[in-house]
N, C-alpha and C positions, 0 to 999 in steps of 0.2 A: 676739628670737631665742631658740630653745629647742634645746638639744643633747641628743641620746639616744645614749649609748654603751653598747654591749653587748660583753662579753668572753666568749669561748667557749673551753672546754676540750674538745677533740675526743676521740672514741673511740679509744684507743690500739690497739684491735684492727683499725682500719681505717686503713691507712697513707696512703690518699687522701682522708681525711675533710676535712682543711683545704682542699684544692683544690676539692672538691665543694661544701663550704660556701660558699666565696667565689663560686663559679659560681652557686650557688642565690640568694645575695644579689643579685648583679648581675641575674639573670633576674627575680626576683620583687619585690625591694624597691626598687631604684633607680628604676623607672618610676612608683612610686606618687605620685599628686598630692599636693603639699604638701612634698615632700622638696626642700629648696633645695640641699643638698650631700649626696652619698653617697660614702663612703670605706670600703671593706672590704678587709682584707688580713691576711697572716700576720705573726706576731710577728717582730720584728727583734731579734736578740741585741744585748746591750750589755755593755760592761765596768763600767758603773756599778751598784753594788749596790742602789741605790734603784729601779732599773727592774725591775718584775715580768716575769719570764721563764718563768712557769709555764703560761701559756695558749698557745694556738695561733693563734687568729683574733680580730680585733677589728672591730667595726662602729661607725662614727661617722656619725650622721645629724644634719642641722641642718634645723630647721623654722622658719617665721616666728614661731610661737607655740605654746603648750601645746595649744591646741585642734587645731591641724593634727596634732600628734603623737597626740593622743587619736583622731582620725579615722584615722590611719595604723594604730593598734593593731587596729582592727576591719575594716580594708580587706580584701577577699577575697584579694588577692595576698599580703598579710602572713600571713593565715591559711593559705594554700597553702604559703608558705615554711616555716612552722612545721611543718605536716603532713608535707611532703616531706623536710625537712632535720633534724628532731628526732632522728632515729636517728644523726646524725653527731656529736652532742655529748653529753657526760656531765655538764656543769655550765655554768651561764650566770650572769653577774653583770651587772647593769644600773646605769648611772649616768645620771640625768637632772639637768640644770641649765639655768637661764635666766640 
């Protein structure tokens, strides 16, 4: 199993950026072959100081292995997502682990 987690900081000039980004993920990323689990949503506030609350959207994808994730990275729908949605974020951080 291979997990791919992406944290997005959305453009503060666009108040709808978080919703648009989640919609774009569902449209372009969820159907890509090899994605075993897709979860994308907006940050949920927490009273715990250890929880990062500076971002607006997170994406969590699970693949059967790293090879499937590598294929996902070059899939045309992933490239469309980046092209269509990159205007919605100002910063992205990625965490991959197996």
